[in-house]
C-alpha positions as CSV (number, residue, x, y, z in Angstrom):
1,X,101.8,93.7,66.1
2,X,101.5,97.2,67.4
3,X,104.5,96.6,69.7
4,X,106.7,94.3,67.6
5,X,107.8,96.0,64.4
6,X,110.6,93.7,63.4
7,X,112.1,90.3,64.2
8,X,115.4,92.0,65.1
9,X,113.8,93.9,68.0
10,X,111.0,91.5,68.9
11,X,112.5,90.3,72.2
12,X,112.4,92.6,75.2
13,X,114.4,91.0,78.0
14,X,118.1,92.0,78.1
15,X,119.4,88.9,79.9
16,X,117.4,86.5,77.8
17,X,118.6,88.1,74.6
18,X,122.2,88.0,75.8
19,X,122.3,84.5,77.3
20,X,119.4,82.7,75.6
21,X,118.8,80.3,78.5
22,X,115.6,79.7,80.4
23,X,116.9,80.8,83.8
24,X,118.0,84.1,82.3
25,X,114.5,85.2,81.5
26,X,111.4,86.5,83.4
27,X,109.6,83.2,83.2
28,X,112.8,81.4,84.4
29,X,113.1,83.7,87.4
30,X,109.4,83.2,88.1
31,X,109.9,79.5,88.2
32,X,112.9,79.9,90.4
33,X,110.9,82.1,92.8
34,X,108.2,79.5,93.1
35,X,110.7,76.7,93.7
36,X,112.5,78.8,96.3
37,X,109.2,79.4,98.2
38,X,108.5,75.7,98.1
39,X,112.0,75.1,99.6
40,X,113.0,73.1,96.5
41,X,115.8,75.5,95.3
42,X,118.7,77.3,97.0
43,X,120.4,80.5,96.0
44,X,123.1,78.9,94.0
45,X,125.8,80.9,92.2
46,X,124.1,80.2,88.9
47,X,120.7,81.4,90.1
48,X,122.3,84.6,91.6
49,X,124.1,85.2,88.3
50,X,120.8,85.3,86.5
51,X,118.9,87.1,89.3
52,X,121.5,89.9,89.7
53,X,122.0,90.5,86.0
54,X,118.3,91.3,85.5
55,X,118.1,95.1,85.0
56,X,114.6,95.4,86.5
57,X,113.7,97.3,83.3
58,X,110.0,96.2,83.6
59,X,109.8,95.2,79.9
60,X,108.6,91.7,80.9
61,X,106.1,93.1,83.3
62,X,104.5,95.3,80.7
63,X,104.4,92.6,78.1
64,X,102.8,90.1,80.4
65,X,100.1,92.6,81.4
66,X,99.1,93.1,77.8
67,X,97.5,89.7,78.0
68,X,97.6,88.6,81.7
69,X,97.5,90.3,85.1
70,X,100.8,89.0,86.5
71,X,103.2,91.0,88.7
72,X,106.4,89.6,87.2
73,X,108.6,92.5,88.3
74,X,107.4,92.4,91.9
75,X,108.2,88.7,92.0
76,X,111.7,89.3,90.8
77,X,112.2,92.2,93.3
78,X,110.9,90.0,96.1
79,X,113.2,87.2,95.1
80,X,116.1,89.6,95.4
81,X,114.9,90.6,98.9
82,X,114.7,87.0,100.0
83,X,118.2,86.4,98.6
84,X,119.6,89.3,100.6
85,X,117.7,88.2,103.7
86,X,119.4,84.8,103.5
87,X,122.8,86.5,103.5
88,X,123.6,86.5,99.7
89,X,124.7,90.0,98.8
90,X,127.1,90.8,96.0
91,X,130.2,92.7,97.3
92,X,129.6,95.5,94.9
93,X,126.0,95.9,96.1
94,X,126.9,95.7,99.7
95,X,129.4,98.5,99.2
96,X,126.6,100.7,98.0
97,X,124.6,100.2,101.2
98,X,127.7,100.5,103.4
99,X,128.5,103.9,101.7
100,X,124.9,105.1,102.0
101,X,124.7,104.2,105.7
102,X,128.1,105.8,106.5
103,X,128.2,108.8,104.1
104,X,124.6,109.1,103.0
105,X,125.5,108.6,99.4
106,X,126.2,105.4,97.4
107,X,129.7,106.6,96.4
108,X,131.1,107.1,99.9
109,X,131.9,110.7,98.9
110,X,132.2,113.5,101.5
111,X,128.6,114.6,102.5
112,X,129.7,118.2,102.9
113,X,130.4,118.3,99.1
114,X,126.9,117.3,98.1
115,X,126.0,120.9,97.0
116,X,129.5,121.9,95.9
117,X,128.2,122.1,92.3
118,X,125.8,125.0,93.2
119,X,126.9,128.2,91.4
120,X,128.2,130.9,93.8
121,X,125.5,133.4,92.7
122,X,122.6,131.0,93.1
123,X,120.7,131.1,96.3
124,X,118.0,128.5,97.0
125,X,114.9,129.9,98.7
126,X,114.1,128.0,102.0
127,X,110.5,127.3,102.3
128,X,109.9,127.6,98.5
129,X,106.9,125.7,97.1
130,X,109.3,123.9,94.7
131,X,112.1,121.6,96.0
132,X,114.9,120.3,93.8
133,X,115.9,116.8,94.9
134,X,119.3,116.5,93.4
135,X,120.2,112.9,94.1
136,X,123.6,111.1,94.3
137,X,124.4,110.9,90.5
138,X,123.9,114.6,89.9
139,X,125.5,115.7,93.1
140,X,128.7,113.7,92.7
141,X,129.0,112.4,89.1
142,X,127.0,114.6,86.7
143,X,126.9,118.1,88.2
144,X,126.4,119.6,84.8
145,X,122.8,118.2,84.9
146,X,122.2,119.7,88.3
147,X,123.5,123.1,87.0
148,X,121.3,122.8,83.9
149,X,118.3,122.2,86.2
150,X,119.0,125.3,88.3
151,X,119.6,127.4,85.2
152,X,116.3,126.4,83.8
153,X,114.4,127.2,87.0
154,X,116.2,130.5,87.2
155,X,115.3,131.4,83.6
156,X,111.7,130.7,84.4
157,X,111.9,132.8,87.6
158,X,110.9,129.8,89.8
159,X,112.1,130.1,93.4
160,X,113.3,126.7,94.6
161,X,114.8,125.1,97.7
162,X,117.1,122.1,98.2
163,X,117.6,119.8,101.1
164,X,120.6,120.8,103.1
165,X,120.5,117.4,104.7
166,X,119.6,115.3,101.6
167,X,120.5,111.6,101.7
168,X,120.8,109.1,98.9
169,X,117.3,108.4,97.4
170,X,118.0,104.7,98.1
171,X,117.2,103.7,94.5
172,X,120.1,101.3,94.2
173,X,119.4,99.9,97.6
174,X,115.7,99.2,96.7
175,X,116.9,97.6,93.4
176,X,119.4,95.3,95.1
177,X,117.0,94.1,97.8
178,X,118.8,95.8,100.7
179,X,115.6,97.0,102.3
180,X,116.8,97.9,105.7
181,X,119.2,100.5,104.3
182,X,116.7,101.6,101.7
183,X,114.1,102.2,104.4
184,X,116.5,104.3,106.4
185,X,117.2,106.6,103.4
186,X,113.5,106.8,102.5
187,X,112.4,107.7,106.0
188,X,115.0,110.4,106.4
189,X,114.3,112.0,103.0
190,X,110.5,111.8,103.3
191,X,110.6,113.6,106.7
192,X,113.0,116.2,105.3
193,X,110.8,116.9,102.3
194,X,107.6,117.2,104.4
195,X,109.4,119.5,106.9
196,X,110.5,121.7,104.0
197,X,106.9,122.6,103.3
198,X,107.4,122.0,99.5
199,X,104.4,121.1,97.5
200,X,106.3,120.1,94.4
201,X,109.5,118.0,94.3
202,X,111.5,118.0,91.1
203,X,114.0,115.4,90.2
204,X,116.2,115.4,87.1
205,X,117.5,111.9,87.6
206,X,115.0,109.3,86.4
207,X,115.9,106.8,89.1
208,X,115.5,109.3,91.9
209,X,112.2,110.4,90.3
210,X,110.8,106.8,90.3
211,X,112.1,106.1,93.8
212,X,110.4,109.2,95.3
213,X,107.2,108.7,93.4
214,X,106.8,104.9,93.5
215,X,109.1,103.2,95.9
216,X,108.6,105.6,98.9
217,X,104.8,105.2,98.9
218,X,105.1,101.5,98.3
219,X,107.4,101.2,101.3
220,X,105.0,103.2,103.4
221,X,102.0,101.1,102.2
222,X,100.2,104.1,100.6
223,X,99.5,105.3,97.1
224,X,101.4,108.0,95.2
225,X,98.4,110.2,95.4
226,X,98.5,110.1,99.2
227,X,101.9,111.8,99.3
228,X,101.7,115.4,100.7
229,X,103.7,116.6,97.8
230,X,103.8,116.0,94.0
231,X,106.8,114.5,92.4
232,X,107.7,115.7,88.9
233,X,110.5,115.0,86.5
234,X,112.3,118.1,85.2
235,X,110.9,117.3,81.7
236,X,107.3,117.3,83.0
237,X,108.0,120.6,84.8
238,X,109.7,122.2,81.8
239,X,106.9,121.2,79.5
240,X,104.4,122.8,81.8
241,X,106.5,126.0,82.0
242,X,106.6,126.1,78.2
243,X,102.9,125.7,77.8
244,X,102.2,128.3,80.5
245,X,104.5,130.8,78.7
246,X,106.9,131.0,81.6
247,X,109.7,129.5,79.6
248,X,110.7,130.1,75.9
249,X,113.3,128.7,73.6
250,X,114.3,131.4,71.2
251,X,117.6,130.1,69.8
252,X,117.4,127.7,66.9
253,X,119.3,124.4,67.2
254,X,119.6,122.9,63.7
255,X,120.1,119.3,64.7
256,X,118.7,115.8,64.2
257,X,118.2,114.0,67.5
258,X,116.6,110.9,68.9
259,X,115.3,110.3,72.4
260,X,115.8,107.3,74.7
261,X,113.0,106.5,77.1
262,X,114.5,105.6,80.5
263,X,112.8,102.6,82.1
264,X,112.4,104.5,85.4
265,X,110.8,107.5,83.6
266,X,108.6,105.5,81.3
267,X,107.4,102.0,82.1
268,X,108.1,102.1,85.8
269,X,107.1,105.7,86.5
270,X,103.4,105.6,86.6
271,X,101.8,106.1,90.1
272,X,101.9,103.4,92.7
273,X,98.5,102.2,94.0
274,X,98.4,100.6,97.4
275,X,96.3,97.5,97.5
276,X,95.3,95.3,100.4
277,X,95.2,91.8,99.0
278,X,91.7,90.6,98.4
279,X,90.7,87.8,96.0
280,X,87.3,86.5,94.9
281,X,88.9,83.6,93.1
282,X,92.5,82.4,93.4
283,X,93.5,84.5,90.4
284,X,91.0,87.4,90.5
285,X,92.3,90.4,92.4
286,X,89.4,92.6,93.7
287,X,89.9,96.4,93.8
288,X,93.5,96.3,92.4
289,X,94.7,99.0,90.0
290,X,97.2,97.4,87.6
291,X,100.2,99.4,86.5
292,X,100.5,98.6,82.8
293,X,103.3,101.0,81.8
294,X,101.1,103.3,79.7
295,X,101.0,106.1,82.2
296,X,104.7,106.9,82.3
297,X,106.4,110.1,81.2
298,X,106.5,109.7,77.5
299,X,105.1,112.8,75.7
300,X,106.4,115.6,77.9
301,X,110.2,115.1,77.0
302,X,109.2,114.9,73.3
303,X,107.1,118.1,73.5
304,X,110.1,119.9,75.1
305,X,112.3,118.8,72.2
306,X,109.7,119.8,69.7
307,X,109.5,123.3,71.2
308,X,113.2,123.9,70.2
309,X,113.3,125.6,66.8
310,X,115.2,123.7,64.1
311,X,115.4,120.5,66.1
312,X,114.3,117.4,64.2
313,X,113.2,114.5,66.5
314,X,113.6,111.0,64.9
315,X,112.1,108.1,66.9
316,X,114.0,104.9,67.3
317,X,112.2,101.6,66.5
318,X,112.0,100.8,70.2
319,X,110.4,103.7,71.9
320,X,108.1,104.7,74.7
321,X,106.8,101.6,76.6
322,X,108.7,99.4,74.2
323,X,112.0,101.0,74.8
324,X,115.2,98.9,75.3
325,X,116.8,99.2,78.7
326,X,120.1,101.2,78.9
327,X,121.6,98.3,80.8
328,X,122.7,100.1,83.9
329,X,119.6,99.6,86.1
330,X,118.9,97.2,88.9
331,X,122.5,97.3,90.2
332,X,123.8,95.7,87.0
333,X,126.0,98.6,86.1
334,X,127.8,98.3,89.4
335,X,128.2,94.5,89.6
336,X,128.3,93.6,85.9
337,X,129.7,96.5,84.0
338,X,130.6,94.4,80.9
339,X,127.0,93.2,80.6
340,X,125.7,96.8,81.1
341,X,128.0,98.0,78.4
342,X,126.7,95.3,76.1
């Protein structure tokens, strides 16, 4: 009852709410995964329609772990990887990987233009302790967010560096099961970050943030805490600057606002814990730390908003770990734009 506040918003899975059919649901995909492993099911067009419209929002994973220790999201991710390994890749998803491998960004844009948004008077500081990982979306589609990040760091007097040779974070490649291309992006960026000497990596894009913090260590079979650098979202960093007195909001903004919790900043953003499978009983995992979605970045963005004078924050009914997915994740926005818009 703490999580379900009304019958209207009781259901959490986007594909199940939209299509109301068993296959289009977490449990349906779990059953399909078991049948595929038992060689009783092939990747038919209908199965792939359900599998690739899942947004990987993690709502099912969190809800299952309120009562059971079940890795629902990992099963769906692994089913996608098996689908790709058997040669079933959606053309729209394959284009993302082809672009990343050729141009080092998912859009196929000119690599030399990755930092074209950088203001002429702004000079990053090579070797700075703070590194701004810009990411494909901010570099090529939403440069205003990159500019805002740089402006915020400048206002607080924080020297920062950027990667001159930054590649795609690989988020969309991880999400669409294209692991060979994802691994190539991850290995390049990880080495570049380590070589930069940065101790803190800031991302303003939720998907880049989650990929650096969770997917990279997962791929390398290590925990987030084992990384030689700390990954922070810009809202986490801004919140700390405000509380340390290094950043102040003086101008009142008389406005009523709400805040949407991104799946990759909330439910899916808590640290990754590497675990070598060890069972005492068939269903009792020994030494495993379960990620239950309660350690995501929830409070910091709200504290930043509350620090703005005159701003009134009004919460939506679905909020924090119970938030509704925006619809774009998991490669859905690229391959199924109509469903994402719904």
